[in-house]
C-alpha positions in Angstrom: -13.2 -12.2 1.6 -12.6 -9.1 -0.5 -10.9 -9.3 -3.9 -8.7 -7.0 -6.0 -8.4 -7.7 -9.7 -6.6 -6.0 -12.6 -6.7 -6.2 -16.4 -5.9 -4.0 -19.3 -9.0 -2.4 -20.8 -8.5 -2.4 -24.5 -11.3 0.2 -25.2 -10.0 2.6 -22.6 -6.4 1.9 -23.4 -5.4 1.7 -19.8 -5.1 -0.7 -16.9 -8.2 -1.2 -14.7 -8.1 -2.2 -11.1 -11.2 -3.3 -9.3 -11.8 -3.8 -5.6 -14.8 -6.1 -5.0 -15.9 -5.5 -8.5 -15.8 -1.7 -8.3 -13.2 0.6 -9.9 -10.5 1.4 -7.4 -9.5 5.0 -7.0 -6.2 6.5 -6.0 -6.3 7.1 -2.2 -6.2 10.7 -1.0 -2.7 11.8 0.0 -1.6 13.2 3.3 0.5 16.4 3.2 3.7 14.5 3.6 3.0 12.0 0.9 3.8 12.2 -2.8 1.9 11.0 -5.9 4.2 8.6 -7.7 2.4 8.2 -10.9 0.6 10.9 -12.9 -1.2 8.2 -14.9 -2.5 6.1 -12.0 -2.2 2.4 -11.3 -0.1 -0.2 -13.1 1.7 -3.5 -12.4 4.1 -6.0 -13.7 7.3 -3.8 -13.5 9.1 -1.8 -10.9 7.9 1.7 -11.5 5.6 4.6 -10.3 2.3 3.0 -11.4 3.0 -0.2 -9.4 4.1 1.9 -6.4 0.7 3.7 -6.5 -1.1 0.4 -6.7 0.9 -1.2 -3.9 0.2 1.7 -1.6 -3.6 1.8 -2.5 -4.0 -2.0 -1.9 -2.3 -1.8 1.5 -4.3 1.2 2.5 -7.6 -0.5 1.4 -6.8 -3.7 3.5 -5.1 -1.9 6.4 -6.7 1.5 6.6 -5.7 2.1 10.2 -2.1 0.8 9.9 0.4 3.7 9.5 3.0 1.3 7.9 0.6 0.9 4.9 1.5 4.4 3.9 5.2 4.1 4.6 7.4 3.9 1.5 9.5 1.2 3.1 6.4 -1.0 3.3 4.6 -0.3 0.1 7.7 -0.2 -2.0 8.6 -3.7 -0.7 5.1 -4.9 -1.5 5.6 -3.4 -5.0 8.9 -5.1 -5.4 7.8 -8.5 -4.2 4.2 -8.7 -5.4 2.8 -5.9 -7.6 5.8 -5.6 -9.8 5.7 -9.3 -10.5 2.0 -9.6 -11.3 0.8 -10.8 -14.8 -1.3 -8.9 -17.3 -4.5 -10.1 -15.5 -4.6 -10.9 -11.9 -6.7 -11.5 -8.7 -5.6 -11.0 -5.1 -7.6 -11.5 -1.9 -7.3 -9.3 1.1 -6.2 -12.4 2.9 -3.1 -12.6 0.6 -2.3 -9.0 1.4 -2.7 -9.6 5.2 -0.4 -12.7 4.9 2.2 -10.6 3.1 2.0 -7.9 5.7 2.3 -10.4 8.5 5.4 -11.7 7.0 6.9 -8.3 6.2 6.4 -7.1 9.8 8.8 -9.9 11.0 11.6 -8.7 8.7 14.3 -6.4 10.0 13.1 -3.5 7.8 9.5 -4.1 8.9 10.3 -4.2 12.6 12.4 -1.0 12.3 9.7 0.8 10.4 7.0 -0.3 12.9 9.2 0.7 15.8 9.8 4.1 14.3 6.1 4.7 13.6 5.2 3.7 17.1 7.8 6.0 18.6 6.5 8.9 16.4 2.9 8.2 17.5 3.8 8.1 21.2 2.8 11.3 23.1 5.6 13.6 24.1 6.2 14.6 27.7 4.3 17.8 27.2 1.3 16.0 25.7 1.2 13.5 28.6 1.1 16.4 31.1 4.5 15.8 32.4 4.7 19.1 34.3 2.9 17.8 37.3 
């Protein structure tokens, strides 16, 4: 089991997020993605810092899952989980997987997953359809 934790570092004057005891960094962005927060991670409200943390946690647990980077997924994770977290918190990767498993059964989750699957499918030209 891998564990995420967060607390406010009084000396640094900022929130700290650890993943398995090590400071967690913002994930690299793809060209079509935006950085939500200029100051990094945060939690406990519905803002840009919690959006960054929600996306980073989902990417850390589900690195090969395109939905982890989709705003419809990580913004929902922010709204339901990250935005509601207390000043100090712990979360296991299992809790993240459980949330994702539930989310993917929702109407929004199914629609996003279907769209992403369609976008990833090879086109006629890529399949060599000119045979």
